[in-house]
C-alpha positions as CSV (number, residue, x, y, z in Angstrom):
1,M,235.8,72.9,-7.4
2,K,235.7,75.8,-4.4
3,I,236.9,79.4,-5.4
4,G,237.8,81.5,-2.5
5,F,237.7,85.4,-2.2
6,I,240.0,87.6,0.0
7,G,237.7,90.8,-0.3
8,A,234.4,91.2,-1.8
9,G,234.0,94.6,-2.1
10,E,232.7,96.7,-5.2
11,M,234.4,94.5,-7.8
12,G,234.9,91.1,-6.0
13,G,231.1,91.4,-5.3
14,A,230.3,91.9,-9.3
15,I,231.9,88.9,-9.8
16,I,230.8,86.6,-7.1
17,R,227.2,87.9,-8.2
18,G,227.8,87.5,-12.0
19,L,229.0,83.8,-10.9
20,L,225.9,83.0,-8.8
21,S,223.6,84.4,-11.7
22,K,224.9,82.0,-14.2
23,G,224.4,79.3,-11.9
24,Y,227.9,78.6,-9.7
25,P,227.2,76.6,-6.9
26,K,226.9,79.2,-3.8
27,E,228.4,76.3,-1.5
28,D,231.4,76.4,-3.4
29,I,232.1,80.6,-3.1
30,L,233.9,81.3,0.4
31,A,235.2,85.0,1.0
32,G,236.8,86.5,3.3
33,V,236.1,90.0,4.5
34,H,237.5,92.8,6.8
35,T,234.2,92.8,9.6
36,A,231.8,90.5,10.6
37,E,228.9,92.9,9.6
38,S,230.0,92.3,5.9
39,A,230.1,88.5,6.0
40,A,227.1,88.6,7.6
41,R,225.5,90.7,4.9
42,L,226.9,88.3,2.1
43,Q,225.7,85.8,3.9
44,A,222.5,86.8,4.0
45,E,221.9,88.5,0.8
46,L,224.3,85.6,-1.5
47,G,223.9,82.6,0.5
48,I,227.8,81.8,0.0
49,T,229.8,81.1,3.1
50,A,231.4,84.3,4.4
51,G,233.7,85.0,7.5
52,T,236.6,87.0,8.9
53,D,239.2,84.2,8.8
54,N,241.2,84.4,5.5
55,V,243.4,81.5,6.5
56,R,240.4,79.4,6.2
57,V,239.9,81.2,2.2
58,I,243.2,80.2,1.5
59,R,243.6,76.5,2.9
60,E,240.1,75.7,1.2
61,A,239.5,77.3,-2.1
62,N,240.8,75.5,-5.4
63,W,241.1,78.6,-6.7
64,L,242.1,82.3,-5.2
65,F,240.6,85.3,-5.9
66,L,242.9,88.5,-4.8
67,A,240.0,91.5,-4.1
68,V,241.4,93.6,-1.9
69,K,242.3,97.3,-2.0
70,P,245.7,97.9,-3.4
71,A,247.1,99.2,0.3
72,Q,246.5,95.9,1.5
73,V,247.9,93.4,-0.7
74,A,251.1,93.3,0.7
75,A,249.6,91.9,4.3
76,V,247.5,89.4,2.4
77,L,250.3,88.2,0.4
78,Q,252.6,87.8,3.3
79,Q,249.3,86.0,4.9
80,I,249.0,83.6,2.1
81,A,252.7,82.4,2.4
82,A,253.0,81.9,5.8
83,C,250.1,79.2,5.5
84,G,251.9,77.6,3.7
85,T,249.6,75.6,1.5
86,P,250.2,74.0,-2.0
87,A,250.3,76.7,-4.8
88,K,247.6,77.2,-6.6
89,P,245.6,79.8,-9.1
90,L,246.1,83.3,-7.6
91,I,243.9,85.4,-9.6
92,S,244.2,89.0,-8.9
93,M,242.4,92.0,-9.6
94,A,244.9,94.5,-7.3
95,L,245.6,97.8,-8.8
96,G,249.6,98.5,-8.8
97,W,250.2,95.2,-8.5
98,S,252.0,93.3,-11.8
99,V,252.2,89.2,-11.6
100,E,256.2,89.4,-11.5
101,K,255.6,91.5,-8.1
102,I,253.2,89.1,-7.0
103,Q,255.4,86.2,-8.0
104,Q,258.2,87.8,-5.5
105,V,256.2,86.7,-2.8
106,L,254.8,83.9,-4.4
107,P,257.1,82.4,-6.2
108,S,255.5,78.8,-7.0
109,W,252.0,80.3,-7.9
110,P,250.5,80.8,-10.9
111,V,249.5,84.6,-11.4
112,I,246.3,85.8,-13.5
113,R,245.9,89.4,-13.4
114,I,242.6,90.2,-14.4
115,M,240.7,93.6,-14.4
116,P,237.1,93.3,-14.6
117,N,234.1,95.5,-14.9
118,T,230.9,96.1,-12.7
119,P,228.7,95.1,-15.5
120,L,229.9,91.8,-15.1
121,A,227.4,91.7,-12.4
122,L,224.5,91.6,-15.0
123,G,226.6,89.2,-17.7
124,E,227.4,92.3,-19.7
125,G,231.0,93.4,-18.6
126,V,234.4,92.8,-20.1
127,T,237.2,91.0,-18.5
128,L,240.9,91.6,-19.3
129,F,243.4,88.9,-18.5
130,H,247.1,88.8,-18.3
131,F,249.0,85.4,-17.3
132,A,252.4,84.6,-15.8
133,Q,254.3,83.4,-18.7
134,E,254.6,79.7,-17.3
135,T,250.7,79.2,-16.6
136,P,249.6,76.7,-18.1
137,K,247.2,76.5,-20.9
138,R,244.5,74.4,-19.1
139,T,244.7,76.6,-16.5
140,R,244.7,79.7,-19.0
141,R,241.2,78.1,-20.4
142,E,239.9,77.0,-17.3
143,V,240.2,80.7,-15.6
144,M,238.8,82.3,-18.8
145,A,236.2,80.3,-19.4
146,L,234.7,81.0,-15.7
147,F,234.2,83.9,-17.0
148,D,231.6,83.1,-20.2
149,G,228.4,84.4,-19.4
150,L,229.7,87.2,-18.0
151,G,230.3,89.0,-20.6
152,K,233.5,89.2,-22.9
153,T,237.1,88.4,-22.3
154,F,240.4,90.1,-23.8
155,E,243.7,88.8,-23.3
156,I,245.8,91.7,-23.0
157,S,249.8,92.1,-22.8
158,L,251.4,93.6,-19.9
159,P,252.3,96.9,-21.7
160,L,248.8,97.6,-22.6
161,F,246.9,96.4,-19.6
162,D,247.0,99.6,-17.9
163,A,245.6,101.5,-21.4
164,A,242.7,98.5,-21.2
165,T,242.0,99.1,-18.0
166,A,241.3,103.0,-18.0
167,V,238.7,101.8,-21.2
168,S,237.0,99.2,-20.0
169,G,237.6,99.3,-15.9
170,S,237.8,102.6,-15.0
171,G,234.9,103.3,-18.5
172,P,231.6,102.3,-16.9
173,A,232.5,105.8,-14.5
174,F,232.9,108.0,-17.6
175,V,230.1,106.7,-19.4
176,Y,227.8,107.2,-16.5
177,A,229.0,111.1,-16.1
178,F,228.0,111.0,-19.7
179,V,224.6,110.0,-19.2
180,D,224.5,112.3,-16.3
181,A,225.8,115.3,-18.2
182,F,223.4,114.4,-21.6
183,A,220.8,113.9,-18.8
184,K,221.1,117.6,-17.5
185,A,221.7,119.1,-20.6
186,G,218.4,118.1,-21.8
187,A,217.2,119.7,-18.4
188,A,218.7,122.9,-19.1
189,Q,216.1,123.1,-22.1
190,G,213.1,122.7,-20.1
191,L,212.5,118.8,-19.7
192,P,211.4,117.5,-16.5
193,E,214.6,116.3,-15.1
194,E,213.4,112.6,-14.8
195,Q,212.1,112.2,-18.2
196,S,215.4,113.8,-19.3
197,A,217.2,111.0,-17.7
198,A,215.0,108.3,-19.2
199,L,215.7,110.0,-22.6
200,A,219.3,110.0,-22.6
201,L,219.6,106.6,-20.7
202,Q,217.3,104.8,-23.2
203,T,219.2,106.7,-26.2
204,V,222.7,105.8,-25.0
205,I,221.1,101.8,-24.8
206,G,219.6,101.8,-28.1
207,A,223.0,103.5,-29.5
208,A,225.2,101.1,-28.1
209,K,222.7,98.0,-29.5
210,M,223.1,99.1,-33.2
211,L,226.7,99.7,-32.6
212,E,226.8,96.5,-31.4
213,S,224.5,94.6,-34.4
214,T,225.7,96.7,-37.5
215,G,229.3,96.0,-36.4
216,L,229.7,99.5,-38.5
217,P,232.1,102.0,-36.8
218,A,231.0,104.8,-34.4
219,A,231.8,108.0,-36.7
220,E,230.1,106.4,-39.4
221,L,226.8,105.8,-37.6
222,A,227.2,109.5,-36.4
223,Q,227.9,110.9,-39.7
224,K,224.7,108.5,-41.1
225,V,222.3,110.8,-38.1
226,A,223.9,114.0,-38.8
227,T,222.1,115.0,-42.3
228,P,224.6,118.3,-43.3
229,G,222.7,121.1,-42.2
230,G,220.1,119.5,-40.0
231,C,219.4,119.8,-36.5
232,T,222.2,116.8,-35.7
233,A,224.8,118.4,-37.2
234,A,224.9,121.8,-35.6
235,G,225.1,119.8,-32.3
236,M,227.8,117.8,-33.6
237,D,229.9,121.1,-34.7
238,V,229.6,122.2,-31.1
239,M,231.1,118.3,-30.1
240,R,234.0,119.0,-32.4
241,T,234.6,122.9,-31.4
242,S,234.6,122.0,-27.8
243,D,237.2,119.0,-28.9
244,M,235.4,116.4,-26.9
245,Q,238.0,114.3,-28.5
246,K,240.7,115.8,-26.4
247,I,238.4,115.5,-23.4
248,L,238.1,111.8,-23.6
249,T,242.3,111.6,-24.7
250,D,242.8,113.4,-21.2
251,T,241.0,111.6,-19.2
252,I,242.3,108.0,-20.4
253,A,245.6,109.5,-20.4
254,A,244.6,110.6,-16.3
255,T,243.8,107.2,-15.7
256,V,246.7,105.2,-17.2
257,N,249.4,107.6,-15.3
258,K,247.6,107.6,-12.2
259,A,247.9,103.3,-12.3
260,K,251.5,103.8,-13.3
261,A,251.9,106.2,-10.3
262,V,250.5,103.3,-8.1
263,A,252.1,100.6,-9.4
264,K,255.6,102.1,-8.4
């Protein structure tokens, strides 16, 4: 089965790399991109078929991924409609474009809205799914199965899609920012920058694995480490008085509000 990508930037490229890493045949992946330079780079780096001709991708692919920037979506949808190809699964990760909005242009197409995150390229991603009501169960299973081995998948209702996207889609950036601040805090206490960065990174990796392996709530694990009256407890007190929870709540809220504004 041939899979086509209209757009293969950060997120589309992550999906392609993830699929290739789990053994999907490179000859069955097509990509339509904006420039000949981008196409040449994808062909050289990944061995897939890439070019600037979206029409070829639209016609030859059995499934089509829409992976362009929101401002480009309307033009691409019109291009798809003009091709007159039979309806096929259209998998969109375009911010602000709901399933219903896309189907106004392509009414007979089964549209699946997804939001992956970039760790998917390493098999450690999160992919969110929202299906058009009429999407056949078989298509739902097959699309979600395509992401098996690339991380974890979640089917999300439309009212919660923006919130879920803020946590998992945007979340890696927030984690990177935390690790950066964590490392800088260590350096401020005299640690060499590289050493502090390595300590911060491995601590976050190890803590995440502890959360996964124990299945315990994060708050409970934090309490286990923070002995009353000890050094860790002193640091936790600062985090509480600085209202870290409010900072994160406001961060997620701002992300959700921006997504809703884009959709208007």
